[in-house]
C-alpha positions as CSV (number, residue, x, y, z in Angstrom):
1,X,99.2,93.5,88.3
2,X,100.3,97.1,87.9
3,X,102.5,98.7,90.5
4,X,99.8,101.4,91.0
5,X,97.3,98.7,91.9
6,X,99.9,97.0,94.2
7,X,100.5,100.3,96.0
8,X,96.7,100.9,96.4
9,X,96.3,97.4,97.9
10,X,99.1,98.0,100.3
11,X,97.6,101.3,101.4
12,X,94.2,99.8,101.8
13,X,95.5,96.9,103.9
14,X,98.1,98.7,106.1
15,X,97.3,102.4,105.8
16,X,99.3,104.7,103.6
17,X,102.1,105.5,106.1
18,X,102.6,102.0,107.3
19,X,102.5,100.6,103.8
20,X,105.3,102.9,102.8
21,X,107.4,102.0,105.8
22,X,106.8,98.2,105.2
23,X,107.7,98.5,101.6
24,X,110.9,100.4,102.4
25,X,112.1,98.7,105.6
26,X,110.6,95.2,106.1
27,X,112.8,92.4,104.7
28,X,110.8,89.4,103.5
29,X,112.4,86.0,103.3
30,X,110.0,85.1,100.5
31,X,111.5,87.8,98.4
32,X,115.0,86.5,98.8
33,X,115.8,88.6,101.9
34,X,114.8,91.8,100.1
35,X,112.4,94.6,100.9
36,X,109.3,95.2,98.7
37,X,111.1,98.2,97.1
38,X,114.2,96.2,96.4
39,X,112.3,93.3,94.9
40,X,110.3,95.6,92.7
41,X,113.4,97.4,91.6
42,X,115.0,94.1,90.8
43,X,112.1,93.2,88.4
44,X,110.0,90.9,90.6
45,X,106.4,91.3,89.5
46,X,104.1,93.3,91.6
47,X,101.7,90.3,91.8
48,X,104.4,88.1,93.2
49,X,105.4,90.7,95.7
50,X,101.8,91.2,96.8
51,X,101.5,87.4,97.3
52,X,104.6,87.4,99.5
53,X,103.3,90.4,101.5
54,X,100.0,88.6,102.0
55,X,101.7,85.5,103.2
56,X,104.1,87.2,105.6
57,X,101.3,89.4,107.2
58,X,98.6,86.7,107.0
59,X,96.2,88.8,104.9
60,X,92.9,87.0,104.7
61,X,92.2,85.3,101.4
62,X,89.2,87.5,100.6
63,X,91.6,90.6,100.5
64,X,94.4,89.0,98.5
């Protein structure tokens, strides 16, 4: 998954402003206690990050 696709999915699910705030500020235990931005910067794949976001925020399977 490309990061541009990941960002589009985040914006569609949470709204553009909230998606940016979540990516910057919300620490996810599934990402090793890092934020989305930190995980992506560390080289975690966008697909893996999206899966962790979906799990943490209980995104329904049809939108994953």
